[in-house]
C-alpha positions in Angstrom: 0.0 0.0 0.0 1.5 3.3 -1.1 1.7 6.2 1.4 0.8 9.8 0.6 4.2 11.6 0.3 2.7 14.5 2.2 2.2 12.4 5.3 6.0 11.9 5.6 7.7 15.0 4.3 11.4 14.8 3.6 13.7 16.0 6.3 14.2 19.7 6.2 11.3 20.3 3.7 9.3 22.4 6.3 12.4 24.5 6.8 12.9 25.0 3.1 9.3 26.2 2.7 9.6 28.6 5.6 12.9 30.0 4.0 11.1 30.6 0.7 8.3 32.3 2.4 10.6 34.6 4.3 12.3 35.7 1.1 9.2 37.6 -0.1 8.9 41.4 0.5 6.2 42.5 2.9 4.1 45.5 2.0 5.9 47.7 4.5 9.3 46.7 3.1 8.1 47.5 -0.4 6.8 50.9 0.6 10.0 51.7 2.4 12.1 50.7 -0.6 9.9 52.9 -2.9 10.2 55.8 -0.5 14.0 55.6 -0.4 14.1 55.5 -4.3 11.8 58.5 -4.5 14.0 60.4 -2.0 17.2 59.6 -3.9 15.6 60.7 -7.2 14.5 63.9 -5.5 18.1 64.5 -4.4 19.6 63.7 -7.8 17.1 65.5 -10.1 18.3 69.1 -9.3 21.9 68.1 -10.0 20.9 66.4 -13.3 18.8 69.4 -14.3 21.7 71.7 -13.5 24.1 69.5 -15.6 21.7 69.5 -18.5 21.2 73.3 -18.3 25.0 73.7 -18.3 25.4 71.5 -21.3 22.7 73.4 -23.2 24.3 76.7 -22.2 27.6 75.5 -23.7 25.8 74.7 -26.9 24.3 78.1 -26.9 27.7 79.7 -26.5 28.9 77.5 -29.4 26.1 78.9 -31.5 27.2 82.4 -30.7 30.8 81.7 -31.7 29.5 80.5 -35.1 27.5 83.8 -35.3 30.7 85.7 -34.5 32.6 84.0 -37.2 29.8 84.7 -39.7 29.8 88.4 -38.7 33.5 88.6 -39.3 33.1 86.9 -42.7 30.2 89.3 -43.6 32.2 92.3 -42.5 35.2 91.2 -44.5 33.1 91.3 -47.7 31.3 94.6 -46.7 34.0 97.0 -45.9 34.1 96.0 -42.2 30.5 97.1 -41.7 28.2 95.1 -39.4 25.1 93.5 -40.9 22.5 96.2 -41.6 19.2 96.4 -39.8 16.3 98.8 -40.5 15.3 98.8 -36.9 18.0 101.2 -35.7 18.3 103.5 -38.7 17.5 106.6 -36.6 16.1 107.6 -33.2 12.6 108.2 -34.6 12.3 104.6 -36.0 14.5 103.0 -33.3 13.0 99.6 -32.3 15.6 97.5 -30.6 13.0 94.9 -29.5 12.7 93.9 -33.2 16.4 93.2 -33.6 15.8 89.6 -33.0 14.2 89.5 -36.4 15.8 87.8 -39.4 13.6 89.5 -41.9 11.9 92.9 -42.2 8.5 91.3 -42.7 6.1 92.6 -45.3 6.9 96.3 -45.2 4.1 98.8 -45.9 5.5 102.2 -47.1 3.8 105.5 -46.7 1.4 106.6 -49.3 -0.7 104.3 -51.5 2.1 102.1 -52.7 1.8 98.3 -52.4 3.7 96.6 -49.6 7.3 95.7 -50.4 8.4 92.1 -50.1 10.2 90.9 -46.9 14.0 91.1 -47.0 16.7 89.6 -44.8 17.7 91.9 -42.0 20.2 92.0 -39.2 21.4 88.5 -38.2 19.3 87.1 -41.1 22.0 88.5 -43.5 24.4 86.0 -42.0 22.6 82.9 -43.3 25.0 82.5 -46.3 28.0 82.5 -43.8 26.6 79.9 -41.4 26.9 76.1 -41.7 23.3 75.8 -40.6 20.5 78.3 -39.8 19.9 76.3 -36.6 22.9 78.1 -35.1 20.6 81.1 -34.7 18.4 79.1 -32.3 19.2 78.5 -28.6 18.6 75.0 -27.3 17.4 76.5 -24.0 14.7 78.6 -25.6 11.2 77.8 -24.4 9.3 80.8 -25.8 7.4 81.4 -29.0 10.3 81.3 -31.4 11.7 77.8 -31.6 13.6 76.4 -34.5 10.8 74.0 -35.5 8.5 77.0 -36.0 10.7 78.7 -38.5 12.7 76.0 -40.2 10.5 75.7 -43.3 10.0 79.5 -43.6 13.8 80.1 -43.6 14.4 77.7 -46.4 11.3 78.5 -48.5 10.7 82.2 -47.6 7.8 83.9 -45.9 6.1 87.3 -45.9 5.9 87.2 -42.1 8.7 88.5 -40.0 11.0 85.7 -38.9 12.7 85.7 -35.5 15.7 83.9 -34.1 16.7 83.5 -30.4 19.6 85.9 -30.4 19.5 89.7 -30.1 21.6 91.9 -32.5 22.8 95.1 -30.9 22.5 97.0 -34.2 24.8 98.3 -37.0 24.4 102.1 -36.4 25.0 104.5 -33.6 21.6 105.8 -32.4 21.7 108.7 -30.0 20.0 111.9 -29.1 22.7 113.8 -31.0 21.5 114.3 -34.5 25.0 114.1 -36.0 25.5 110.6 -34.5 22.3 109.1 -36.0 23.0 106.8 -38.9 26.8 106.4 -38.2 27.6 102.9 -39.3 29.5 100.6 -36.8 32.7 99.0 -38.1 34.3 96.0 -36.4 37.8 97.5 -36.3 36.4 100.6 -34.6 34.8 98.7 -31.7 36.5 97.9 -28.4 37.3 94.2 -28.0 34.8 94.0 -25.1 31.9 95.7 -26.9 28.8 93.5 -27.1 27.4 92.9 -30.5 25.0 90.0 -29.9 23.2 88.8 -26.8 20.6 86.2 -25.9 17.2 87.1 -27.1 15.1 89.5 -25.0 12.3 90.7 -27.3 9.6 89.6 -24.8 9.8 88.0 -21.3 9.4 84.5 -22.9 12.5 85.1 -25.1 14.9 85.0 -22.1 16.7 81.8 -22.8 18.4 81.3 -19.5 17.2 81.6 -15.9 20.1 83.4 -14.3 21.8 85.4 -17.0 22.7 85.5 -20.7 25.4 84.6 -23.2 26.9 87.6 -24.9 29.2 87.8 -28.0 31.9 90.5 -27.9 33.5 92.3 -30.8 36.7 90.2 -30.5 34.7 87.0 -31.1 34.7 85.8 -27.6 31.6 84.6 -25.8 31.0 85.1 -22.1 28.1 84.2 -19.8 26.8 87.2 -17.9 25.3 86.2 -14.5 22.3 88.3 -13.7 22.7 88.0 -9.9 20.6 91.2 -9.3 17.8 90.0 -11.7 18.2 93.2 -13.8 17.0 91.5 -17.0 14.0 90.0 -15.2 13.2 93.4 -13.6 13.4 95.1 -17.0 10.5 92.9 -18.1 8.6 93.1 -14.8 6.0 95.6 -16.0 6.0 94.3 -19.6 3.1 92.1 -21.0 4.0 88.6 -22.1 3.6 89.6 -25.8 5.2 93.0 -25.7 8.8 94.2 -25.7 10.1 96.8 -23.2 10.7 100.4 -24.1 13.9 101.1 -26.0 15.5 102.7 -22.9 15.4 99.3 -21.1 17.5 97.7 -23.8 20.0 100.4 -23.8 20.3 100.0 -20.0 20.8 96.3 -20.2 23.3 96.5 -23.0 25.2 99.2 -21.1 25.4 96.8 -18.2 26.7 94.1 -20.5 29.5 96.4 -21.7 30.4 97.6 -18.2 30.7 94.1 -16.9 32.7 92.7 -19.8 35.2 95.5 -20.4 
């Protein structure tokens, strides 16, 4: 007569089963493990975010160096003159907020004439000297002017005004002194620390970085200006999200750039 194996378990079988049972996690242990993982992720995320921001900031600086080389190449072919922009021709029509534009947009002249076609303007005149138009777009930008929004229009053309993520300081000297209006800036006449391009600041959403801005100097070097006093942010404090500050605000910020870099 055969016996049921369960009636006479093998020596140590009960111990084996209890060991296997003890190897499983309890609900409390699982919750503790998840909490520890969440805590470690919370500690690591700020560092990872800062590392990513630093890498993107370096890429932004690389874009500016390419822009600087393109400006030198443009000036070499145009009697040392900086790329022209219609937005700083004189004090009456001075619109520094628009000097993020790559094109003039569809211009409507005075009188009953038909609008004139859009033309390349400011940094847009450098496209022939850049390896890729994408160098005009900061990887840190989170506003309304990303590369994907303008890629097709840059290659195919558009009657709308096209914008990049960097701000041209202008090609002419615009001042209250009438004799100074319209004086063209030449590279060899600039001090090596004079700022010629900065991160975009047309509207509050165009500020590419949280704590400062990359700036391109006349000698081709790129430096990061830390805005410890939040002067850039304060300049936009009373400005609507879709509006640019008054011209005096830009002049104030650019003056600060020059004072800090020289």
